[in-house]
C-alpha positions as a printed NumPy array, in Angstrom:
array([[-117.001,   18.415,  -73.838],
       [-117.304,   14.636,  -74.074],
       [-117.377,   13.232,  -77.614],
       [-117.452,    9.704,  -79.008],
       [-115.711,    8.221,  -82.055],
       [-116.324,    4.723,  -83.418],
       [-113.537,    3.443,  -85.635],
       [-112.115,    0.24 ,  -87.097],
       [-108.722,   -1.111,  -86.039],
       [-105.967,   -3.522,  -87.051],
       [-104.891,   -6.469,  -84.925],
       [-103.461,   -9.959,  -85.22 ],
       [-105.767,  -12.963,  -85.614],
       [-104.895,  -14.103,  -82.096],
       [-105.871,  -10.676,  -80.707],
       [-109.137,  -10.665,  -82.665],
       [-110.063,  -14.057,  -81.194],
       [-109.207,  -12.825,  -77.699],
       [-111.355,   -9.713,  -78.221],
       [-114.311,  -11.887,  -79.21 ],
       [-113.64 ,  -13.909,  -76.072],
       [-113.729,  -10.693,  -74.005],
       [-117.271,   -9.978,  -75.185],
       [-118.305,  -13.545,  -74.36 ],
       [-116.818,  -13.221,  -70.868],
       [-118.607,   -9.874,  -70.371],
       [-121.842,  -11.679,  -71.248],
       [-121.044,  -14.254,  -68.537],
       [-120.597,  -11.387,  -66.059],
       [-124.01 ,  -10.005,  -67.061],
       [-125.617,  -13.428,  -66.63 ],
       [-123.89 ,  -13.741,  -63.238],
       [-125.38 ,  -10.387,  -62.161],
       [-128.901,  -11.64 ,  -62.839],
       [-128.672,  -14.545,  -60.357],
       [-127.759,  -12.801,  -57.033],
       [-129.981,   -9.853,  -57.94 ],
       [-133.009,  -12.131,  -58.353],
       [-132.2  ,  -14.227,  -55.26 ],
       [-131.763,  -11.148,  -53.066],
       [-135.022,   -9.652,  -54.283],
       [-136.952,  -12.903,  -53.768],
       [-135.628,  -13.37 ,  -50.203],
       [-135.634,   -9.791,  -48.869],
       [-137.845,   -7.83 ,  -51.258],
       [-134.929,   -5.465,  -51.844],
       [-132.499,   -5.16 ,  -54.731],
       [-128.824,   -5.961,  -54.425],
       [-126.622,   -2.852,  -54.238],
       [-123.918,   -1.914,  -56.719],
       [-121.102,   -2.6  ,  -54.22 ],
       [-122.531,   -6.025,  -53.328],
       [-122.814,   -6.908,  -57.003],
       [-119.205,   -5.893,  -57.639],
       [-118.102,   -7.964,  -54.663],
       [-119.969,  -11.021,  -55.999],
       [-118.15 ,  -10.81 ,  -59.356],
       [-114.72 ,   -9.701,  -58.122],
       [-111.687,  -11.748,  -59.317],
       [-113.84 ,  -14.401,  -60.978],
       [-113.326,  -13.51 ,  -64.633],
       [-110.169,  -13.193,  -66.788],
       [-110.77 ,   -9.602,  -67.887],
       [-109.813,   -6.265,  -66.355],
       [-111.533,   -5.473,  -63.041],
       [-112.888,   -2.181,  -64.422],
       [-114.429,   -4.099,  -67.342],
       [-116.275,   -6.333,  -64.861],
       [-117.4  ,   -3.277,  -62.872],
       [-118.694,   -1.64 ,  -66.058],
       [-121.012,   -4.601,  -66.678],
       [-122.301,   -4.392,  -63.087],
       [-122.915,   -0.662,  -63.481],
       [-124.819,   -1.268,  -66.728],
       [-127.054,   -3.799,  -64.999],
       [-127.794,   -1.444,  -62.094],
       [-128.545,    1.404,  -64.514],
       [-130.954,   -0.796,  -66.52 ],
       [-132.668,   -1.97 ,  -63.33 ],
       [-133.112,    1.586,  -62.002],
       [-134.45 ,    2.765,  -65.356],
       [-137.017,   -0.062,  -65.339],
       [-138.073,    0.845,  -61.791],
       [-138.609,    4.49 ,  -62.756],
       [-140.658,    3.432,  -65.784],
       [-142.832,    1.179,  -63.615],
       [-143.449,    4.053,  -61.206],
       [-144.722,    6.104,  -64.155],
       [-147.221,    3.343,  -64.907],
       [-145.408,    1.591,  -67.764],
       [-145.447,   -2.251,  -67.569],
       [-141.668,   -2.529,  -67.931],
       [-139.787,   -5.715,  -67.065],
       [-136.641,   -5.705,  -65.005],
       [-133.532,   -7.004,  -66.843],
       [-133.767,  -10.79 ,  -66.941],
       [-132.529,  -12.05 ,  -70.321],
       [-129.354,  -14.088,  -70.607],
       [-126.793,  -12.839,  -73.141],
       [-124.183,  -14.54 ,  -75.313],
       [-122.214,  -11.37 ,  -76.132],
       [-121.836,   -8.074,  -74.263],
       [-119.713,   -5.023,  -75.102],
       [-116.5  ,   -4.88 ,  -73.069],
       [-115.386,   -1.529,  -71.66 ],
       [-112.001,   -0.271,  -70.526],
       [-111.907,    2.811,  -68.274],
       [-109.033,    5.306,  -68.13 ],
       [-106.785,    2.969,  -66.093],
       [-107.445,   -0.013,  -68.322],
       [-105.589,    1.016,  -71.469],
       [-102.426,    2.687,  -72.72 ],
       [-102.425,    4.918,  -75.8  ],
       [ -99.316,    5.615,  -77.9  ],
       [ -98.903,    8.503,  -80.329],
       [ -98.447,    6.249,  -83.352],
       [-101.99 ,    4.851,  -82.995],
       [-101.029,    1.833,  -80.928],
       [-103.436,    0.999,  -78.091],
       [-102.81 ,   -1.595,  -75.39 ],
       [-105.963,   -2.879,  -73.693],
       [-105.083,   -4.273,  -70.277],
       [-106.536,   -7.592,  -69.107],
       [-105.581,   -7.302,  -65.439],
       [-104.58 ,  -10.111,  -63.074],
       [-106.279,  -13.493,  -62.926],
       [-105.433,  -16.343,  -60.545],
       [-102.308,  -14.507,  -59.396],
       [-100.872,  -13.955,  -62.88 ],
       [-100.633,  -10.771,  -64.949],
       [-102.351,  -11.367,  -68.297],
       [-100.898,  -10.27 ,  -71.606],
       [-102.514,   -7.001,  -72.851],
       [-104.353,   -6.822,  -76.167],
       [-102.644,   -4.649,  -78.778],
       [-104.646,   -2.93 ,  -81.521],
       [-103.797,   -0.196,  -84.028],
       [-106.073,    2.588,  -85.235],
       [-105.47 ,    4.953,  -88.127],
       [-106.076,    8.245,  -86.319],
       [-106.407,    9.045,  -82.622],
       [-109.062,   11.546,  -81.48 ],
       [-107.748,   14.957,  -80.452],
       [-108.427,   15.135,  -76.742],
       [-108.174,   13.302,  -73.438],
       [-109.416,    9.721,  -73.908],
       [-111.73 ,    8.668,  -71.077],
       [-113.091,    5.253,  -72.028],
       [-113.006,    2.572,  -74.725],
       [-115.712,    0.084,  -75.646],
       [-115.5  ,   -2.948,  -77.918],
       [-118.564,   -3.   ,  -80.206],
       [-119.67 ,   -5.16 ,  -83.137],
       [-120.972,   -3.607,  -86.357],
       [-120.518,   -6.337,  -88.994],
       [-117.01 ,   -6.54 ,  -87.554],
       [-115.304,   -5.638,  -84.294],
       [-114.829,   -1.882,  -83.835],
       [-113.622,    0.309,  -80.992],
       [-115.721,    3.167,  -79.616],
       [-113.624,    5.875,  -77.961],
       [-115.086,    8.428,  -75.539],
       [-112.88 ,   11.496,  -75.162],
       [-112.89 ,   15.065,  -73.862],
       [-112.143,   17.474,  -76.717],
       [-111.214,   20.262,  -74.27 ],
       [-113.813,   22.678,  -75.608],
       [-116.158,   24.576,  -73.315],
       [-119.779,   25.422,  -74.055],
       [-120.156,   28.813,  -75.703],
       [-121.689,   31.703,  -73.798],
       [-125.177,   32.508,  -75.06 ],
       [-126.63 ,   35.93 ,  -74.224],
       [-129.837,   35.482,  -76.256],
       [-133.254,   35.785,  -74.616],
       [-135.742,   34.048,  -76.933],
       [-137.408,   30.758,  -76.034],
       [-138.581,   27.969,  -78.311],
       [-140.799,   24.872,  -78.134],
       [-140.541,   21.729,  -80.262],
       [-143.492,   19.552,  -81.209],
       [-141.78 ,   16.296,  -82.156],
       [-143.528,   14.216,  -84.803],
       [-143.286,   11.012,  -86.8  ],
       [-143.961,   12.649,  -90.195],
       [-142.422,   16.039,  -89.428],
       [-139.473,   15.303,  -87.148],
       [-139.328,   18.844,  -85.735],
       [-141.978,   21.553,  -85.704],
       [-140.935,   24.524,  -83.576],
       [-141.937,   28.096,  -82.767],
       [-139.687,   30.81 ,  -81.33 ],
       [-140.594,   33.806,  -79.199],
       [-139.843,   36.23 ,  -82.036],
       [-142.649,   34.713,  -84.139],
       [-140.466,   32.56 ,  -86.377],
       [-141.486,   28.928,  -86.84 ],
       [-140.012,   25.973,  -88.69 ],
       [-140.959,   22.485,  -89.887],
       [-138.253,   19.912,  -90.686],
       [-139.698,   16.887,  -92.444],
       [-138.809,   13.343,  -91.477],
       [-140.04 ,   11.653,  -94.621],
       [-136.54 ,   10.536,  -95.6  ],
       [-136.201,    8.674,  -92.305],
       [-139.598,    7.072,  -92.898],
       [-138.534,    5.903,  -96.349],
       [-135.297,    4.41 ,  -94.943],
       [-137.284,    2.551,  -92.296],
       [-139.814,    1.271,  -94.827],
       [-137.12 ,   -0.03 ,  -97.198],
       [-135.27 ,   -1.658,  -94.307],
       [-138.411,   -3.393,  -93.058],
       [-139.229,   -4.603,  -96.573],
       [-135.736,   -6.042,  -97.131],
       [-135.636,   -7.67 ,  -93.704],
       [-139.035,   -9.296,  -94.217],
       [-137.895,  -10.664,  -97.575],
       [-134.687,  -12.094,  -96.095],
       [-136.543,  -13.511,  -93.092],
       [-138.941,  -15.395,  -95.373],
       [-136.014,  -16.923,  -97.249],
       [-134.211,  -17.835,  -94.016],
       [-137.32 ,  -19.593,  -92.725],
       [-137.058,  -22.047,  -95.631],
       [-133.43 ,  -22.892,  -94.826],
       [-131.942,  -25.06 ,  -92.135],
       [-130.554,  -22.857,  -89.405],
       [-126.754,  -22.701,  -89.582],
       [-126.544,  -23.992,  -93.16 ],
       [-124.392,  -22.312,  -95.805],
       [-127.396,  -20.622,  -97.451],
       [-128.797,  -19.555,  -94.065],
       [-125.467,  -17.9  ,  -93.157],
       [-125.468,  -16.128,  -96.526],
       [-128.872,  -14.601,  -95.81 ],
       [-127.75 ,  -13.744,  -92.275],
       [-124.78 ,  -11.77 ,  -93.638],
       [-127.125,   -9.945,  -96.027],
       [-129.431,   -9.171,  -93.114],
       [-126.584,   -7.697,  -91.069],
       [-125.516,   -5.62 ,  -94.076],
       [-129.029,   -4.162,  -94.465],
       [-129.196,   -3.318,  -90.748],
       [-125.744,   -1.738,  -90.733],
       [-126.353,    0.353,  -93.858],
       [-129.778,    1.586,  -92.746],
       [-128.368,    2.465,  -89.315],
       [-125.702,    4.658,  -90.933],
       [-128.31 ,    6.31 ,  -93.193],
       [-130.604,    7.036,  -90.25 ],
       [-127.723,    8.409,  -88.2  ],
       [-126.815,   10.742,  -91.067],
       [-130.439,   11.894,  -91.432],
       [-130.783,   12.652,  -87.7  ],
       [-127.477,   14.554,  -87.716],
       [-128.619,   16.712,  -90.65 ],
       [-132.041,   17.349,  -89.087],
       [-130.658,   18.419,  -85.721],
       [-127.934,   20.547,  -87.357],
       [-130.595,   22.48 ,  -89.307],
       [-132.561,   23.133,  -86.128],
       [-129.479,   24.301,  -84.183],
       [-128.62 ,   26.727,  -86.999],
       [-132.224,   28.017,  -86.916],
       [-131.94 ,   28.554,  -83.137],
       [-128.731,   30.547,  -83.54 ],
       [-130.273,   32.679,  -86.313],
       [-133.29 ,   33.488,  -84.121],
       [-131.24 ,   34.042,  -80.924],
       [-132.829,   31.226,  -78.931],
       [-131.615,   30.705,  -75.371],
       [-133.948,   27.963,  -74.107],
       [-135.67 ,   25.045,  -75.869],
       [-138.363,   22.683,  -74.574],
       [-138.835,   19.281,  -76.203],
       [-142.113,   17.366,  -76.117],
       [-141.927,   14.295,  -73.883],
       [-143.628,   11.497,  -75.837],
       [-142.133,    8.634,  -73.843],
       [-144.585,    5.721,  -73.735],
       [-146.206,    6.325,  -77.128],
       [-144.442,    3.221,  -78.492],
       [-145.913,    0.975,  -75.838],
       [-148.622,   -1.569,  -76.677],
       [-147.352,   -2.203,  -80.208],
       [-147.366,   -5.975,  -79.789],
       [-148.29 ,   -8.093,  -82.815],
       [-150.452,  -10.336,  -80.636],
       [-154.144,   -9.564,  -81.045],
       [-154.893,   -9.655,  -77.322],
       [-152.41 ,   -6.831,  -76.654],
       [-152.832,   -4.895,  -79.88 ],
       [-154.2  ,   -1.378,  -79.405],
       [-153.644,    0.067,  -82.9  ],
       [-153.491,   -1.398,  -86.379],
       [-150.267,   -2.994,  -87.617],
       [-149.288,   -0.124,  -89.911],
       [-149.544,    2.47 ,  -87.133],
       [-147.683,    0.178,  -84.745],
       [-144.82 ,   -0.159,  -87.205],
       [-144.604,    3.616,  -87.697],
       [-144.512,    4.233,  -83.951],
       [-141.903,    1.51 ,  -83.426],
       [-139.664,    3.162,  -86.041],
       [-140.039,    6.652,  -84.545],
       [-136.568,    7.873,  -83.476],
       [-137.588,   10.692,  -81.104],
       [-135.133,    9.561,  -78.406],
       [-132.209,    9.747,  -80.81 ],
       [-133.338,   13.195,  -82.014],
       [-133.385,   14.487,  -78.424],
       [-129.959,   12.999,  -77.644],
       [-128.376,   14.591,  -80.714],
       [-130.059,   17.931,  -80.04 ],
       [-128.966,   17.909,  -76.412],
       [-125.231,   17.832,  -77.05 ],
       [-125.349,   20.134,  -80.092],
       [-127.416,   22.791,  -78.316],
       [-125.292,   22.483,  -75.175],
       [-122.184,   23.238,  -77.234],
       [-123.828,   26.512,  -78.329],
       [-124.897,   27.442,  -74.793],
       [-128.599,   26.691,  -75.416],
       [-130.585,   24.88 ,  -72.728],
       [-132.953,   22.024,  -73.604],
       [-135.37 ,   20.085,  -71.406],
       [-138.277,   17.679,  -71.817],
       [-141.775,   18.767,  -70.784],
       [-145.224,   17.186,  -70.839],
       [-147.153,   17.983,  -74.038],
       [-150.494,   16.249,  -73.426],
       [-153.544,   17.703,  -75.295],
       [-151.486,   20.414,  -76.998],
       [-152.532,   19.184,  -80.454],
       [-156.241,   18.799,  -79.615],
       [-157.137,   22.048,  -77.817],
       [-157.95 ,   25.31 ,  -79.563],
       [-156.015,   28.22 ,  -77.986],
       [-158.865,   30.652,  -78.675],
       [-162.085,   28.959,  -77.52 ],
       [-160.518,   26.089,  -75.485],
       [-162.536,   23.444,  -77.364],
       [-160.905,   20.061,  -77.995],
       [-161.101,   18.03 ,  -81.156],
       [-159.136,   15.184,  -82.69 ],
       [-157.3  ,   16.332,  -85.807],
       [-157.388,   14.069,  -88.872],
       [-155.897,   16.43 ,  -91.477],
       [-152.692,   18.447,  -91.721],
       [-154.541,   21.71 ,  -90.957],
       [-156.168,   22.291,  -87.572],
       [-159.447,   24.194,  -87.924],
       [-161.947,   25.179,  -85.242],
       [-165.568,   26.35 ,  -85.381],
       [-164.461,   29.655,  -83.829],
       [-162.514,   30.478,  -87.001],
       [-159.026,   29.537,  -85.797],
       [-156.86 ,   27.737,  -88.391],
       [-153.213,   26.654,  -88.339],
       [-150.91 ,   23.879,  -89.551],
       [-151.402,   20.987,  -87.16 ],
       [-147.748,   20.666,  -86.085],
       [-147.185,   24.422,  -85.723],
       [-150.459,   24.578,  -83.789],
       [-149.155,   21.85 ,  -81.449],
       [-145.792,   23.61 ,  -81.019],
       [-147.509,   26.944,  -80.247],
       [-149.806,   25.323,  -77.662],
       [-146.83 ,   23.501,  -76.172],
       [-144.978,   26.829,  -75.901],
       [-147.959,   28.417,  -74.122],
       [-148.448,   25.446,  -71.785],
       [-144.757,   25.426,  -70.797],
       [-143.998,   29.137,  -70.47 ],
       [-147.455,   30.617,  -69.717],
       [-148.771,   27.79 ,  -67.564],
       [-151.864,   27.179,  -69.726],
       [-152.88 ,   26.676,  -73.347],
       [-153.876,   30.089,  -74.687],
       [-153.08 ,   32.515,  -77.486],
       [-149.451,   33.502,  -77.78 ],
       [-148.228,   36.97 ,  -76.847],
       [-146.699,   37.234,  -80.327],
       [-147.95 ,   36.551,  -83.833],
       [-146.485,   33.748,  -85.938],
       [-144.705,   34.559,  -89.185],
       [-144.675,   32.507,  -92.386],
       [-143.585,   28.909,  -91.718],
       [-140.12 ,   27.888,  -92.881],
       [-140.203,   24.36 ,  -94.32 ],
       [-136.996,   22.298,  -94.607],
       [-136.266,   18.811,  -95.871],
       [-133.034,   16.856,  -95.562],
       [-131.2  ,   15.843,  -98.723]])
């Protein structure tokens, strides 16, 4: 299975400067991609193809040819994703912004790895001359077949290594199914076909986001009083990057712990298939401008901080390793409708109650309705009774 490891490295000052230059050149490639793509679309009404884009950028930049191709592929992927979003009715813009820095990638033919941790990143040929490779050293190589390397910046230059660990997905002979109602307060609320149900709170992630936003606002106010580029301004900028880096690591840890707890719960309850609520689009219309504002500022901030995409990505590879299938499904109206009398009402409290006598925790109620809608084809009472809810919080 494909895994990724981000690690620091050692290199000479000359190599570090050349690596920074690689990311600046990759940004130039990205900016180059924007021009022919726009011109072609304005003249013909069609988008430039991947092969045409690669041809337009071939042999024009002093980095490895596969690194240039990787930038072109990223542009095409971003453009196709925007087109799909627009077809679903989302007012998404096609990629248009110029960049100053862009991560440089080396594919499997663009680097050489030695057993002692030495890595040579090839720069290819430019203007008929073979360029000197970039040599870096890492402390420990990943155990597996290295597929790709990417130069990233996280308060300093780091290398992200994608590799195949050689492990196959486990065989899963279980038969139970499960549905997840993803939430901003409770990250995961799920029911399984054997009647077990679980709630994993996301309040720690909310607190990390709130503290980060508070610190960033404080630093931004101080930076606004300084001249941009001054010594004091750069000091605040370094503090800002530190806050972002630290909070990102804390959030990553919290999501890992949350998804690990859910995977363990699935294995305990012999789950074979999981459906995940598709809430894509809920973060739209969170602009601060009054003309575009749909909700109040506090709600907009909460929705903007909601990490449901990261939760799904982490769940996907962890469940796949255990032989459990996961897929996104539409969950509209699953929280509002009563499964007994079919009446709809907007819930304002943590407990969903109906005039017919039905009562259930709001998130478990949503997960149960989502299960019925996905596997029964309609929102109705489940064929099994729900047991006592298991409530977990991450430390």
